[in-house]
C-alpha positions in Angstrom: 20.4 -3.0 3.4 21.6 -6.2 1.7 19.6 -8.1 -0.9 17.1 -10.5 0.5 18.3 -14.1 0.5 15.4 -16.2 1.9 12.3 -15.0 0.1 11.0 -17.0 -2.8 7.7 -17.4 -4.7 6.7 -20.9 -5.8 6.2 -20.9 -9.6 2.4 -20.8 -10.2 1.8 -19.9 -6.6 -0.2 -16.8 -7.5 -3.5 -15.9 -9.1 -5.7 -13.0 -10.1 -9.3 -12.4 -11.1 -10.1 -10.4 -14.2 -10.4 -6.7 -13.5 -13.9 -5.4 -14.0 -14.6 -1.7 -14.6 -16.6 -0.2 -11.7 -20.3 -0.9 -11.5 -19.6 -3.9 -13.6 -20.0 -7.7 -13.1 -18.0 -7.7 -9.8 -19.7 -4.7 -8.2 -22.1 -6.8 -6.0 -19.3 -8.8 -4.2 -17.9 -8.1 -0.8 -14.1 -7.7 -1.3 -12.9 -9.9 1.5 -15.4 -12.6 1.0 -14.8 -12.7 -2.7 -11.0 -12.8 -2.2 -11.4 -15.7 0.2 -13.6 -17.5 -2.3 -11.1 -17.1 -5.1 -8.0 -17.9 -3.0 -9.7 -21.1 -1.6 -10.4 -22.3 -5.1 -6.9 -21.3 -6.3 -5.2 -23.2 -3.5 -7.3 -26.3 -4.1 -6.5 -26.3 -7.8 -2.8 -26.2 -7.0 -3.0 -28.9 -4.4 -1.8 -26.5 -1.6 -3.5 -27.1 1.8 -4.7 -24.0 3.6 -2.6 -25.0 6.6 0.6 -24.7 4.6 0.9 -21.1 5.9 2.2 -19.8 9.2 1.8 -16.1 8.2 -0.6 -14.2 6.0 -1.3 -10.6 5.0 -4.3 -8.8 3.5 -4.3 -5.6 1.5 -7.5 -3.6 1.3 -8.0 0.1 0.7 -11.8 0.5 0.4 -13.6 -0.5 3.7 -16.2 -3.3 3.5 -18.8 -4.4 6.0 -16.9 -6.1 9.0 -13.5 -5.4 7.4 -12.5 -4.5 11.0 -11.8 -8.3 11.3 -9.5 -8.2 8.3 -6.9 -10.9 7.8 -8.1 -13.3 10.5 -11.6 -13.4 8.9 -10.1 -14.0 5.4 -8.0 -16.9 6.7 -10.9 -18.5 8.5 -13.0 -18.5 5.3 -10.0 -20.0 3.4 -9.8 -22.8 6.0 -7.0 -21.7 8.3 -8.1 -20.3 11.6 -4.8 -20.5 13.4 -2.7 -18.0 11.4 -2.5 -14.3 12.1 -0.9 -11.5 10.2 -1.5 -8.0 9.0 -4.1 -6.0 7.2 -2.5 -3.3 5.1 -3.9 -0.1 3.5 -1.5 2.0 1.6 -3.5 3.3 -1.4 -2.0 2.2 -4.7 1.1 0.9 -3.1 -0.8 -1.7 -1.0 0.4 -4.8 -2.9 4.0 -3.8 -2.7 3.6 -3.0 1.0 1.9 -6.4 1.7 4.8 -8.2 -0.1 7.4 -6.1 1.8 5.9 -6.9 5.2 5.6 -10.6 4.5 9.1 -10.8 2.9 10.7 -9.2 6.0 9.0 -11.8 8.2 10.4 -14.6 6.1 13.9 -13.0 5.9 14.0 -12.8 9.7 13.0 -16.5 10.1 9.7 -15.5 11.7 7.7 -17.5 9.1 8.2 -20.1 6.5 5.3 -19.4 4.2 3.0 -16.4 3.8 -0.3 -16.1 1.9 -0.5 -12.6 0.5 -4.0 -11.5 -0.6 -5.1 -8.1 -2.0 -8.7 -7.1 -2.7 -10.7 -4.0 -3.5 -14.0 -2.9 -4.8 -14.2 0.7 -6.0 -17.8 0.1 -7.1 -20.6 0.9 -4.6 -18.1 2.7 -2.5 -18.9 3.3 1.2 -20.2 6.7 2.2 -18.7 7.4 5.6 -20.3 9.7 8.2 -17.9 11.3 10.7 -19.3 12.9 13.9 -18.6 16.6 14.1 -20.1 18.1 17.3 -19.0 21.6 16.2 -20.6 21.3 12.8 -23.6 23.5 11.9 -26.4 22.3 14.0 -24.3 19.3 14.9 -24.3 18.1 11.3 -21.7 15.4 10.6 -19.0 15.4 8.0 -19.6 12.9 5.1 -17.2 11.3 2.6 -17.7 9.1 -0.4 -14.6 6.9 0.2 -13.4 6.6 -3.4 -14.7 9.7 -5.2 -14.0 12.0 -2.3 -10.3 11.0 -2.2 -9.9 11.0 -5.9 -11.1 14.6 -6.1 -9.3 16.1 -3.0 -5.9 15.9 -1.5 -6.1 16.7 2.2 -2.5 18.0 2.1 -3.7 20.8 -0.1 -2.5 19.5 -3.4 -4.5 19.3 -6.7 -6.7 16.4 -7.9 -4.7 13.3 -9.0 -4.8 14.5 -12.6 -3.1 17.7 -11.5 0.0 15.8 -10.3 0.2 14.4 -13.9 -0.1 17.8 -15.4 2.7 19.1 -13.1 5.0 16.4 -14.4 3.9 16.9 -18.0 4.7 20.5 -17.7 8.1 20.1 -16.1 9.2 17.2 -18.4 7.6 18.8 -21.4 5.4 15.8 -22.2 2.8 16.6 -24.9 -0.6 15.0 -25.3 0.7 13.4 -28.5 3.6 11.7 -26.7 1.2 10.5 -24.0 -1.2 9.1 -26.6 1.7 7.2 -28.4 2.5 5.5 -25.1 -1.2 4.6 -24.6 -1.4 3.1 -28.1 1.8 1.0 -27.4 0.4 -0.2 -24.1 -2.8 -1.3 -25.9 -0.8 -3.3 -28.4 1.2 -4.9 -25.6 -2.1 -5.8 -23.8 -3.4 -7.4 -27.1 -0.4 -9.8 -26.9 -1.7 -11.0 -23.5 -5.1 -11.7 -25.1 -3.7 -13.5 -28.2 -4.4 -17.2 -28.7 -7.4 -17.2 -26.5 -5.8 -15.3 -23.6 -2.9 -17.8 -23.5 -0.6 -15.5 -21.4 -3.3 -14.4 -18.9 -4.4 -18.0 -18.4 -1.1 -18.7 -16.8 -2.4 -16.9 -13.7 -6.1 -16.2 -14.3 -8.9 -18.7 -14.5 -10.7 -18.0 -17.7 -13.5 -17.9 -18.5 -14.1 -16.6 -15.0 -17.4 -17.6 -13.3 -18.9 -14.7 -11.3 -20.8 -15.9 -8.3 -23.8 -14.4 -6.6 -23.5 -12.9 -3.1 -24.1 -16.3 -1.4 -21.7 -18.1 -3.7 -24.3 -20.7 -4.6 -24.8 -20.0 -8.3 -23.0 -18.3 -11.2 -24.4 -15.0 -12.4 -22.0 -14.3 -15.4 -19.0 -15.7 -17.2 -16.2 -13.3 -18.0 -13.9 -14.2 -20.9 -11.3 -11.7 -19.6 -11.1 -8.2 -18.2 -14.4 -6.3 -18.4 -15.2 -2.8 -19.6 -12.0 -2.2 -21.7 -12.1 -0.3 -25.0 -9.3 -0.5 -27.6 -7.1 2.5 -27.7 -6.4 3.4 -31.3 -4.2 6.3 -32.4 -7.1 7.7 -34.3 -9.5 7.5 -31.4 -7.0 9.0 -29.0 -6.3 11.9 -31.3 -9.9 13.0 -31.1 -9.8 13.4 -27.3 -9.4 16.7 -25.5 -7.5 17.3 -22.2 -9.5 16.8 -19.1 -8.3 20.1 -17.6 -8.5 23.2 -19.7 -5.1 24.2 -20.9 -3.7 20.8 -19.8 -2.3 17.8 -21.7 -3.9 14.7 -20.0 -7.0 13.2 -21.7 -9.3 10.4 -20.5 -7.4 8.1 -22.8 -4.1 9.0 -21.1 -5.2 7.8 -17.6 -6.6 4.7 -16.0 -10.0 3.9 -14.6 -11.3 2.5 -11.3 -12.0 -1.3 -11.3 -12.8 -4.2 -9.0 -10.9 -7.5 -8.4 -8.5 -9.4 -6.2 -5.2 -11.2 -6.4 -3.1 -13.6 -4.3 0.6 -14.6 -4.1 2.6 -17.0 -2.0 5.9 -16.0 -0.4 8.0 -18.7 1.2 11.5 -19.8 2.2 13.4 -21.3 -0.8 12.9 -24.8 0.5 9.2 -24.5 1.0 8.7 -22.5 -2.3 10.3 -25.4 -4.1 7.9 -27.9 -2.4 4.8 -25.7 -3.3 5.9 -25.0 -6.9 4.3 -26.5 -9.9 7.8 -26.5 -11.5 10.6 -26.8 -8.9 13.2 -26.1 -11.6 12.1 -22.5 -11.8 13.2 -20.3 -8.9 11.7 -16.9 -8.2 13.3 -14.6 -5.6 12.4 -11.3 -4.2 15.7 -9.4 -4.2 15.0 -5.7 -3.4 12.3 -3.5 -2.0 12.0 0.3 -2.1 9.9 3.2 -1.0 10.1 6.9 -1.8 8.2 10.1 -1.6 8.4 12.9 -4.1 7.9 16.6 -3.7 4.2 17.6 -3.2 1.9 17.2 -6.2 4.5 15.2 -8.3 3.1 11.7 -7.8 4.0 10.3 -11.2 7.7 11.0 -10.6 7.8 9.0 -7.3 8.4 5.6 -8.9 11.9 6.7 -10.0 13.5 7.1 -6.6 11.5 4.1 -5.3 13.0 2.0 -8.0 16.5 3.2 -7.3 16.1 2.2 -3.6 14.9 -1.3 -4.6 17.7 -1.7 -7.1 20.3 -0.6 -4.6 19.1 -3.2 -2.1 19.3 -5.9 -4.8 22.8 -4.8 -5.7 21.7 -4.0 -9.3 21.3 -1.0 -11.7 18.7 -0.4 -14.3 21.1 -2.0 -16.8 20.7 -5.3 -15.0 16.9 -5.3 -15.5 15.3 -7.3 -18.3 11.7 -6.3 -17.8 9.8 -3.5 -16.1 6.2 -3.3 -15.0 4.7 -0.1 -13.7 1.5 1.0 -12.0 0.8 3.8 -14.4 -2.4 5.7 -13.6 -1.2 8.2 -16.2 0.8 7.7 -19.4 3.0 10.5 -18.0 4.4 8.1 -15.4 6.1 5.9 -18.0 7.6 8.8 -19.9 9.1 10.3 -16.7 10.4 6.9 -15.7 12.0 6.3 -19.1 13.6 9.7 -19.3 15.0 9.5 -15.8 16.3 5.9 -15.9 17.1 5.5 -19.6 15.0 2.4 -19.8 13.3 2.3 -23.2 9.6 3.3 -22.8 8.6 0.8 -25.5 10.1 -2.1 -23.6 8.1 -1.5 -20.4 4.8 -3.1 -19.5 4.7 -6.0 -21.9 1.4 -8.0 -21.7 -0.5 -5.2 -20.0 -0.6 -2.6 -17.3 -3.1 -0.7 -15.1 -3.3 2.1 -17.6 -5.2 -0.3 -19.9 -7.0 -2.8 -17.7 -7.9 -0.6 -14.8 -7.0 0.0 -11.2 -8.8 -1.7 -8.3 -6.1 -0.1 -6.0 -5.1 -2.8 -3.6 -4.6 -5.7 -6.1 -3.2 -3.6 -8.9 0.5 -4.0 -8.0 0.2 -7.7 -7.3 -1.2 -8.4 -10.7 1.6 -6.5 -12.3 4.2 -8.4 -10.3 2.6 -11.7 -11.3 2.7 -10.7 -14.9 6.3 -9.6 -14.5 7.2 -13.1 -13.2 5.5 -14.8 -16.1 7.2 -12.5 -18.6 10.6 -13.4 -17.1 9.8 -17.1 -17.2 8.8 -16.8 -20.8 12.2 -15.1 -21.5 14.0 -18.1 -19.8 14.8 -16.0 -16.7 16.2 -12.6 -15.8 15.7 -9.7 -13.5 12.5 -7.7 -13.2 11.4 -4.4 -11.6 7.9 -3.4 -10.5 7.4 0.2 -9.4 4.3 2.3 -9.0 3.1 5.6 -7.5 0.5 6.0 -4.7 -1.5 8.8 -3.0 0.6 11.3 -1.1 3.2 11.6 -3.9 4.7 8.3 -2.7 5.7 5.1 -4.5 7.0 1.6 -3.8 9.1 -0.9 -5.9 10.0 -4.6 -5.9 12.9 -6.3 -7.7 12.5 -10.0 -8.6 14.9 -12.5 -10.1 13.8 -15.6 -12.1 16.1 -18.5 -12.8 15.2 -21.6 -14.9 17.3 -24.5 -13.9 16.2 -26.8 -16.8 
């Protein structure tokens, strides 16, 4: 498939909340209502009317009350009750899938501007009761939506950490090598917090005022991401593997979180009109999906990235910046070894390994940061790729040009 030609992102047409570790300051907020509240404010601050969109998409992986109404409900709360679209749930690949669906609508001329919103709350997860007439005494089946799926693969594979251990074994990645990657990622994240969070403030409203459930008063003010601890080499060295005989420690993996993010896709002409700096062009060039052999989830981003690069007509040598959803440090080592991209050059300014993983919004935040990194460089090509449940992955290639 040829590279996309009609899918752009207006510069500044994106936003993200801080990510809060589960059971933290965002744990009381309904994901869809909260995302609508944030998006409505973000659009108003950018002077973009809610009726600018003729398409929209919502990404959500953890059910919330009345989430059956999905995207139409979100758009009604934002102030646009005429636009339809899709509600997407694809585990950790949800953001990339939302962008892909909207991008293809634009490429086919079916829409001129799409509002893409992703939201999740892993805190206070729903407990779902499934009828089972053949259960003992008619007892139903029950599932904690988040914890139950973290701990069991219905395909018969191991827990998520087991997929990382399989890759660590086959690629011979030691605990020490993983910890070195974590320490580097923390240092890169510190750069995003420098000068009073100067980099993060390009897309994140800080300090962030946390509303109550009725959105009438402020309960807290977050200076940035919540619940994150510095990852020092000394501290990491003291950690033991989670699985006996394994290599992955708690320091070498991410943590669940809460938050949401939004991003506008539009035709080049409309993106220019909605941009806060029309001299900066941002284009979606390639999209990719892949599935690895069972229980090798951290390796799946490699073939997904190749597919996206092929669509964009590029190779890894054409890429100036890489961002990954890396639930395990193992992910980045495998990607670097398989592609030749320097592991120390990946994930500048932060990644999910450090600031957490609210599932649906994770990839969108990473893509937003990728765009801002490329703008800071004066332009270039960027690649996002990340794994997802079911040993799958998705990837997105973006190009930024500064016409100044």
